[in-house]
Every structure is written in structure tokens, then in C-alpha cells.
N, C-alpha and C positions, 0 to 999 in steps of 0.2 A: 592575544589572549589576556584576559584580565580577571582578577577576583572581583565578584560583583557585589556581594553583600555579606554582612556578618550577622550571626544569629543572636538575638537577645536572650540573656539568661532569665528564665522565669523562676527557677528555684535552685538553690545550692544547699545541699544537705551534707554536713560533715559528720562522719561517724566512723566507727570501727578502727582498725589498726592504722590505716594510712589516710583515712578521710575519704568519704564517698561524695562524688559529684554527679548529680543527675540533671540532665538538660531535658526539659519538656519543649519540644520544637513546635511552638505555636505561632510565632510571629513572622513577619516578613524581614526581620533583620536577625543577628546571631551572637552567640554568647561568649562572654568573657567573665571570668570570676577569679579574683585574687591573683591576677597575672597569668591565668591559664586560659587558653583560647581553643575552642573547637572551630576549625576553619571550614568554610564552605568553598568548594572548588568547582569551577565550570570552565570548560574549554571553549565556550561559545560566547559570542557577543549578543547580548539580549537585554530585555528590559529588567529592571532591578528587582522585580518580585517573581521572576520566573522560577518555577520549580518548587515553591513553597506554598502549602495550603494551610488552612487553619488548624490542622490536626497532625502535622508532621512535615518532614522534608520529603517532597515529591521528587524522586529522581527520574531520569529519562532513559536509563539503560546503556548509555554510552559516553556521557560527557560530564556527569555531576557526581560528587561524593563528598564525604567529610573526612577531615584528618585531625589528628591530635598529637602533639609532641611534648613529651616530658619524661625525664629519666625515671627509671624504676616503676614502670606501669606493671601492676600485678594482676589486674582483672578488668574485664570490660563486658558490658552487655547492652543490648538494645532490642526494641520491638521492631519486627520487620513484617511487611506484607507485600507479596509480589503480585504484579499484574501479569507477568509472563516469565517463563523460565529463561535463563540466559542462553546466549548463542552457543557457548561451550562450557564455560565455568564462570560464575559470578560470585564474588565474595561478599558475605555479610560483614565479617570482622577480620581484619588482617593485622598482624603484629610483626614488628621488625626490630632487630637488635643484634649486636655483635656479628654483623655480616650475614645473619640468617633471617628467615621469615617463615611464618606459618599463617594459614588462613582457613576459615571455615565458611562454606558457601553451598551453593546448589549447582548441579550440572544441568545439561539441556533437557533432562527428563525429570528434574525435581528431586534427584537423589542427593541427600546430604553428603558433602564431599569435603575432605580435608587435604590441603595442599602443603607440602613441606618444601622449603627452599625454592619457592616460586615456580617450580616446573614439575616436580614429582608428585603424582597423586598417591597418597598413602592409603586411602581406603575410600570406598563408596559405601556409606552406612546403609543399613537396611531400612532406615527411616526414609520415607518418600513424602516430600512436602507437597502442599497443594497451593495453587494460586488463589488469590482473593481470601486469604486466611492469615490471621495474625500468629506469629511465633516469637517467643523470646529466645534469642540466641546469646549464649555467653561463652567466654573463654577465660580460664584462670591459669596463671603461670606459677609453677613452683620451681625449686632448685633444679630438678632434673626431669620435669614432667610438665606437659601442657594438657589441660583438661578442657573438654568441649561439652556444652550443655544445650539442650533444647527444652524450653518450658521447665527450667530448673531441674531437669533430669540429665545426669551424666550419661553421655552416649559413646564417648570415645576418649582415649588418652594417647598421647604421643610422647615417647621417651625422648626428651630433647632439653638441653640447657639453653635458655633464651633470656637474655637481659634486655627487656623491652624498653625502648625509648621513643618509639614512633608507632602510630597505628592509623588505619583507615577504616571507615565504615561505608559500606556500599560499593567498595572497589578493592581489588587485590593487587598484590605485587606481581602476581602471575599475569602477564599481559601479552596479548597479540594485538598490535595497535596499527591497523591500516589507517592511513591519513590522520595520524595523531590521536585517534579516538579509541578508547579502551573497549575491549570485548569482555573484560572481567568485572565490569560494573553491573549493577542490578537495576531493574525497572520496577519501582514500587514506592513504598512509604517507609521512612525510618522515624521512630519516635522513642522518647524516654531513654536517651543515651546515658548509661551509668558507667563510670570509670572507677576501678577499685571497688567493685560493687559487692556488698554483702546482703543485698535485698533478697528475701525469700518469698516475696509475694507472688501470687499466681495471676495470670492474665486470662480473662474470659476469651478463649480463642474462637468461640463461636461468633463473636462480633465480626461483622463484615467491614473491612476497611474502606475508607473513601479513597478510591483510586482514579477518580475522574481527573482528567488533565486540567490543571488550573486555567481559567479563562485568560489569565495574564500571559500565558506562555506564547501565544501567537497574536496578542491583541494589536500589535503594531506592524504585523506582517501584511502589507498591502498586496503582496503577490499570492497569498493563500486564498483559494476560492471560498466563497460563502454560500453559493447555491448549487455547486457541484458536490457530488458525493465523494468523500475521502475519509479515512480513519482519523481518529483524534490526534495521532502523532506517529512519527517514525515511519517504518518501511511498509509499503504495500505493493502488490503486483496485480496480476489479473483478477477480474471479477469472474465468478462462475456460479452456476446453480440458481439462476433467477427463477423463482416459482411464486405462485399465489396460493395461499392456503387459509381457509377460514376468514376470508376477507382481508388478509394482510399479505403484502409482498415481502419476500425474503430474498436477499442476495448475499452471497458469500464472497470472500476475497482471500488472496494470499497475503498473510500478515506476519510481520516480524515486529513485535512491540519492544524488543530488547536491543535493537540497534537500527541503524539506517543502512542495511546491507541485506543481501539475499541469503539469509541464514535463519534457523529456528522458525521455520514456516508453519504457521497454524492456519486453520480455516476461520478467518474473521467472519462476523455475522452482522447484518443490518436488517432492520424491519421498518416498513413504511405502509401507510394506508393509501398513498397517492403517488408513489414513485418520485416524490419531490421532497417531502419532509421525512428524514430518516432518523432512526435511533440505533446507535451502535451497541451491540450486546457483547458479553464475554465470548471468547472463541467457542465455536461449535465443537470442533475436534482439534486435538493437539498431539504432537509426536511423543507418545508415552509407551509405545509397545516396541518390541524388538524389530518387528516387521515394518515399522514406520518411523524409527528413531531419527532418521536423517531428514524428516520433513513430511508434512501433510501437503502434498502437491495437488495441482488442479484436478478437477473432475467435473461432476455434473450432479444435479439434484432433480428428482422426478417424483411424480405421484404414482404409487404402485397400484396393483390391481385391487387392493383393499381400500383404496382411497387415502392412503397414508404416505407422507413424504419419506423419501429415502435419499441418502447421500451416497454417491459412488465416487471414490477418490483414489488418487495415486499414492501408494504406500512407498515412501522413500526409505528403504532399508538398505541392507547390503546389496540387494538388487531391487529394482522397482517392480511393484505388483499392483493389484487392484483390491481395495478394501470397501466395505459397506458400513454404514452407520444409520441408525434409526432414532427418532426422537423419543424422549421419555414420555412426553405428553403433547397436547395440541399447541402449547406455547412455542414449541420447537427451540427452547432455550438450552436444554440439556440433551446431548446425543450420546448414544451408547454404540460402541463398535461391535460389529457382528462377531460372535465367538468363533466362527469358521474362517475369519480373515487370515491371510489374503485369499480371495476367491479365485484369483488368477495370480500365480506365483512368479511367472517368468514369461518372456515372449514366446510366441508360437514356435513349434519345431521348425528348424530350417533357417531361422534368422539369428544373426550373430549379435546385433546390438542389444544391450540390456536396459537402455534408457527409454523404454516406452512410457508414455505419460498422457494425461489429459483425456479422460474418457468422455464420450457423448453417447447417451442411451436414447433409443427411440423405439416405437412400437409400430408394427406393420402386419396386417392380416392376423392379429391375435398373438403374434410372437414378439418377444423382446429382442432387440439387437443392440450391440455396443461396438463402437469404433474407438480406436486409441491412436493418439499421435505417435508416429514412428518414422523411421527412415532406413534405407538399405545402404550398407557400406560398399566400398570397393570402387572399381573403375566406373561402374554405372551407378554411382550414388544418386539416390532420389528419394523423395517423400513417398510414404505409403501408409494406408489406413487398414490395419487388420480388422476383420469383421468377426464378431462372436455372436452366438445365439443362445437364448435361455427361455425356459418356461416359467421360472420362478425368481429370476434376478439373482440367484445365489449359485447356481450351477451353470457354468458357461462352456460352450463347445466352440472351438475355433473352426471357421469355415474356410475363408480365403480372403484376399484383399478386397475391400469394398471398391477401392480405386487407388491407383498409383500414378506418380508423376513422371514426366519426361523432360528434365530441365533444359535440354538443348532445343526443345520445341516450345515448352510452355513457361519457361523461366520461373519455375516454382521451387527451386532450391533443392537441398539434399536432405532436409528433415522437415516434417510438418508437426506443428503444435496446435492446440486448442481448436480441434475440428468441430464443426456444427453440421448437422444433416437434418433438414427440416422441410416439410412440404408447405408450399405457398400456392394456393389454388390447385392447379393440376400439375404443377412442376415441383420437383425436388431441387433444393438449393444446397450445394456442398461448399462450405467455406473452410479454409485452412489458413494458418499463419506459417508462411515460410520463415525459417530461422535465418539469421544473418550468416553470410558465408563469403569470404574473399572480397570484402568491401561492399557486397550487395546487401542492403539493409533488410530487416524484417518487414513483412507486409502481409496484410490480410487480402486474400484473393478468393474468388468464388466462381463456380460453374452452375449452370442450370441444366436439368436433364431429368432422367427417369430412373426408377429403382426396378430393375428387371432381373428376375432369377437371382435375387439377392446380390446383385452387383449394380453399381452406379454407372449409367450410360450417359455421358454429357452430350449436350446439343452440339458443342464444339470443344476441341481439346485445349483451346486457348482460354485461360480464365480471365475474368474481369477484375479490376481493382475496386475494393470497397469504397475507398476515398480517392478524390482527385489528387490530393497531395498526401504522400505517405506519412502518416503519424498514428492514427488510431489503430488499435490492435485488439484481438481476442473478444469478439462480441459474445454476450450471453443473451439468450432469446427466450421469450415466453409469450404465448397467446393470452391476452387479457380477456376480461369478461365480455368485451365488445367484439372480440374476434381479431383485434389489432395485434400484429406481431411487434412486440416491444423489444428493443435492443439496448443494452448498456455495455460499455467497453472501457478499456484503459486508454488514456492519452498520456504516455510517459513524459517525464521531465527531459530526459536526454542531457542532463547536466552532469558535472563531475561529482564524485563522491564527497569531496570536501565541501562543495557548494550545498549539496543535500544536507550534510551534517551541520553546516552553519544555519540552514533554515530550520532543521529539526523535523523534516518530513520529506517524503519522496513519493511522487506520482499521485494522480487523481483520475477520476472516472468521468466519462462523457455524460452529457445530458441524456436522459431516456429518449430514445428515438423510435418512431414508428416506421417499420419497413413495409413497403409495398413493392410488388413486382409488375413492371410495365415494360412490355416488349423485351422480356428476359433480362431486364436491368433492374437492380435493386435501387429504389428511390427511398431517401431518408428525410424525415422531417421531425422536429422536436414535438414532444407531447403537448397537448392543449393545456394541461395543468400548469405549465410555465406561465401562462397569462395571469395566474393568481399573484405572481410576484411583482407585477407592474405597479409602478408608483407614478412619479411625475412624467408627463408626456410632453414632448416638444416637437413641433413641426419645422422642417427646414426645406427651402427650395431656392434654386438659382437658375437663371436662364442661360448662364454661361460659366462653366467651371474651368475653362481654359485660361481665362485672364486672371482669376483669383480662386484658389481652392476654397471649398465650402467647409467652414469649421462646424462640426456637429457635436463636439464634446470638448470640455476643457479640464474638468477636475474629477469626474466620476470613475470609479474602478469597477462598477457592476452595471452593465448596460445591455439592453436589447435594441438593435437598430434594424429598421426595415427600409432598405435603400433601393431606389430605382434609378438606373442610369438610362438616359436616352442617348444613344451612342453617336448618332449623326455621322460626321466624317472622322471621328476620333479613331486613331490606330491603337491607342492605349487608354484605358480607364483604370482607376484604382482608388485605394484608400491608404492614407498614412495614419498609423495608429501608434499608441504608446509613445507619442512624440514629446520630447522635453522642450519647454519654451526656449531654452538656450541652444537647442539643436544637438546636444551631445548624445541623445538616445532617440532612436526612431526605428520603426518597422514599416514595411510596405506590403500590401496585397495588390498585385498588379495583374490585370487581364490584358494580354497582348492580342489584339484582334487579328493582326496580320500573321503572326506565327502560331496562332491557335494554342496559346499556352497560358497557364496560370502560374504565377511566380510569387513566392513568399520570400521577400528579401529581408533578412535579419542581420545583415552585416554590421549594423550599428545598433542592434537591439538592446544591448546591455553593457554597462561598464563594470559589472560585477566580475569577480574572478570565478573561473570555472564554468562560465556560460558560453557555449559554442555559438558564435555569430556566423551564420551561414546563409546560403541561398538554396531554396528548394523550388523545383520547377517540374511541371508535367503537362501533358497534353490536355487542352480544354478548348472546345470549339463553341464560340458564342454565336448562336443562331438568331437571326433577326436583328432589329434595331434597338431592342430593349433587354436590359439585364437586371434581374431582380435578385437582391442579396439580403438575406436575413442573417445578422451577425450577433452572436452572444459573446460578451466579454465579462470574465469573472476573475479578477486578479490576473494570474498568469495564464488562465485558460482562454482560448479563442476557438470558437466553433462557428463555421459558416455553412449556410444552406443556399445553394444557387438555383434559381428558377424552380423552386418547389421540389427539390429532389436530389440534386448532386451536392455532395458534402465534402468539406475539408476541415482540418483542425491543426492547431499549432500551440506552442507554449512560448510566452514572452516573460522574461524576468528582469525588468529594469532595476537599476540601482536607486533611482530617485523617485520619490513618491509622486512628484508632479509630472512624471512622464506619462501623461494621460491624454494629451490632445489628439483629436481625430479629425481628419480632413478628407474631403472627396476631391479628386482631381481628374483631368483628362487633357489630351492634346487635341489638335484640330481646332475648328472654329465654331462648330455647331452643337457640341455636346452640352447637355444639361442634366441636372440631377435633382432628386428630392429625397428626403429622409424623414422618417418618424422615429424618434429616439425615446426610449423609456428608461428611466432609472429603475433598477430592480432591487427589491428588498432581499434580505438574507433568508436563507433556508438552512442555517447551520445545523450540522449533525449533532444531535444530543447524545449523551452517554448514559447507558444504563449500567454503570459500574463505578 
């Protein structure tokens, strides 16, 4: 870990009893004045301009803050604007001396909070802060009292003697530090730091802060995707609520902008006109009520009977319930929670688990129905989907289970998440995520069948796997204007928390895919709009790939490849990708014709710390003499489409930027191959904040 840069002093103003020092944080370097230094701290290895914009210090919520050390500090203030509320408690200003500390900050619901001696919460002030709003926060220390100010108004005093010789801005001494990263730091902008401040000027707090993530933050991260959807930074989880309204697509996601961990979950929000170029908005809904204070968990979005969008979400409170939210206007940027929330407060009678989650709402024969992810405890633990019915989407009556699993027969695990229930043609498709249990990983599985007497009747009790190799999870679905069923889902990193923190982001979403149902099997293909990104095109062909592998890429990180193998007498065909010229990093996609298997071998995929190098294998039968593979590579994202319908995905995180070579190979003596390779342009997500 290293100190990365120092901030230049723009102005030093000496006044009043002790002398006032004001730093206007405008540069990419930092400030010293007359032997006094305000130090920038980062726990991350990154480029030297990371975190600083032209209008203040841009923190990231977990690894950056400022510190100042000098004896006899009497007061301090600064301007702060938050992008998101902290995971538990984030400090604006923290003071320390004679073995004690105090700090003023915000809790996970934006309530102004004072911490005494690092661990004890003294008060939660009645003032509730807002995100995307400027506040001037100040602290003054007297002989036996510490005073706290917001926008030059005294809000609280603490009876305490404190001889201050150290302070931090944007981080507190109260810490819960998994993997060395603080959960008491803030995610936002700090500006105009004043020490021993006597300034009485007012700030126009109606001004909207610039909270966009600086382009420099990930400028050199070649593993970060540029044409897949993902948030600007930090933690994300499932997508949900894909809809189209007034000509624009909207999709929501589980988002924690305050750290890279599963806490402080909001509903993030993206808007697109073509499912390819997205703009990230401020969160649609955030945990600010007693019934959802523990998180705004997954759910669904629909168009109601009046033609207006509605969000149905999981309220993470002391128990989990169901909440509703409606947009303020047709922009869908501001959402208001229903005053009657939660519309479902607890699981149905007779069930003991309290962690129901992930609603899916559908309409059949003029009635609204809702299913919720759930599971039954005990010796016969299994997944189950309780079914509710409503005439108005606000008053719900429990009916019975739509469907429940039998793990000893169907291998669907003991709890189901992120269900979808949608009609394709004359068949209903029910998909669920089984949760990990006893070493068996999460997986998206589905059945086809019928909806009869308000119950799902599957064609067969044994579900199918959505992907050949288990990686993609939690699809969100919407029928577009052409009638195509579009899906987007998460493709998790599956790397260590430390590795995620070093990167500064976690997880990304799949390409939009079109689902079709053929012989009761879901076929998936990427949307046609992806062809807009094609740039340089190169054709490759070889009459024999058994003697020498066919090189089809050397340096590009963003590619689309259209590969055709003529198998001949080969028993194995495949692709080596993300290969380093020195051979120290490499991954392999292998089709074993004899054993009917698809193997993704990543035992040498990365020399980074915290990256699991493993092999994944599953059944796949190659029919006929030809195999067609369309492969998309976008930094760490790899998505493959086999023979126009079967899909797989994985993630690869090489250490070296030149681990990019891609080669086609086969054994036997008669195999040949051809490929069309496109360099793809970026479709980076823009930020509307």
C-alpha cells in the first residue's frame, strides 16, 4: 500500500486567533503550507490521479480519505456531498487526542450521527441529510465541550475534554475493517477544508455536486468491460426490473456505492434507447424507512393497468416484506414509496423462514399474481414459490405454492432466489436460482409447462440448466417492441474480496440476449444491436490446425469472433485465450468430442492474488461434423454462443496486459477451422450524476 499523491495548496488564509488554513481541492496533486500538510491516503494501488476531480477530492467509500496532524487543533470544517449513504457509519470529520476521539458523520439512513471514543453512538440527530446535496460540516473544540455544526448552525454539543492533535476527513476512527478496508469512510466529494476555521460564509446548498466517477479511476484497468453494462464503481449484484417505457429501456440493479461488499443495498438505475448504450442514474429507491432500513433487495418492475410503471421490491427490515414504489413522472428518475408499505409484512402462515425475497409479478386472465423466492426448512428442506393474487397490486391474498422443489430428484437445492415465470408461445417457463449449499454452487435452472388452476404443472420434474457451464445467474426479462424476449443477467466475478477492493468494482452484467423456445429448450443469442460496435474485421482460415494452432488475436481486449470448426477425426477441439506470450497466463475452452463435455480450464488464468484458478466442466454433445462458436470478449468478460443457441460464460482476470493471444487448436489429422474476428468499440456507461 502506498501514498499516491499530495494535494497542491491553492490558497492559504491566515486569520483570527490561531490562523486559518483553507484548502480548495482543485488539483491532481496536494497541499502543504508553512510546514503543515494535509495528506491524502489510499489503500489501493492505482494511477496517480485516481479519486480527484477538478472540484474537490472524490472519495470512493472504502479506501480514500484525508488526514492532518498538528498539536492544538481547535476547529475544522469542510464541504461534503455524498453519492450514497455509508454501510453503517461514515465520518465527515474525526478528531483525536489524549487517547480519545470524536467524529461527526452520517449513518446508513443519512441521519447525522456523533461518535464518542470510536465505538459509542452518542446521538442520532433529527437532521436527516440527503445524497447529491452540499453540506458544510464543522467541529469546534473548547476546554470541556465539543460543538458540531451543519451549514453554520450548531446542532449538537458533547461534554468532553479533548486536546486534539490529529484529524481525518472522510473517514473515522470508528472502524469495521474487513480485508483492511474501512467501512467508516464516505463516498462523495470533499472541498474547501478549513482548519481552525472562523469563516461564517454560507454555501448555496441547492447546487448539485459533481459526483461522477473520474475517468482516470479505471483508465488503465484492462480487465474492466467497456461494452457490457456495469455501474460506475464499487459493488453491484443482480439486475432486475427490465422494462421499456416511453421508448426507453430501464433496468435496475442491486447497488452499494459505499463499499465493495454486500451492504447498504439500493436500487441502482440505468436507462438506454437500444439496450447497448446505457446511462447510469441516481438510485431509484434507497433504504430510508424502518421497514426497509436493512436494504432495498431485489424484486420486479411492471407496467400497471393504468399504463404506468411500478416497482415491487423486497423490504429488508427487521423481517423481510414487500414494498411498492411509483415514479414521480414519466422520466422515472424519482420514485416515491407507497404509503401503505409493506403490502406484505411477513411470510404466509405456516412457514417458519423469514427471509422471503425477490418478487416476480405477472398477469393471467385479468388477475395479477406474484411469486416470491423462498424455501422450506427442516429435514425436507427445499425451494418453494408462494403465490399471491391481487386486483390492484396493493392488496395481496396468499393462495398456495405455485411450485416447490424436490432436491433428491431435481437437484434444485434448499432455497430459491430470483424467480421468473413467463409465457413463451403456448408454454410457461419457470426459472429459479438455487442458492449454494454444501459445496453445490448457485445455478439458474428452468422448467417448461402450463399454468393450470393457479399452479405450475411442469412437462417434466427435472429442470434444465440455463447455461452449459454454470456462471450466469438471475435473468431479467422483457418482451421488446418486436415481440422478442430479451434477457439480461449477472455474471459474477467469483474472486476474493481483497481482489475486488484492489480493482475498485465487483461484478458485471451479461450482454442482452434474445430467448427463444425450441423443443422446450431455451435458446439464447446476443441482440442484433451489438453489430453496431464492430470495427476492424479480419478473416482467418487454416486447412490443418492439428500441426499448428491458428492465431486469431494478439493484442485486443474487446473482440467478437465467429469461429467454425470442421471436426474431421478430432477428439478434442478448442480455443486458448487470454494467453501471455511468455506462457505464464492462459485459459482454455475445450470441447471433448469423445466424452461429450465442455471444459473451461482456468488453472493458469491469472497470476493475480485472490483469483481462483479452477476447471469447470459439464455435459455438451457436439452433433455433426461442424461446430459454430460466436465468442465475445470484453476485458474479463467472456460469453460464448454455440450453434446459434447454447450459451456459456466465464470471467478471466489476467495480471499482465499482454495476456491477450487467442489460438484455435485440435487433435487428429483432418480438423480445420476458420474465423471472422471483429475488433469492438466501446459502449461505456455514462453517468447522469
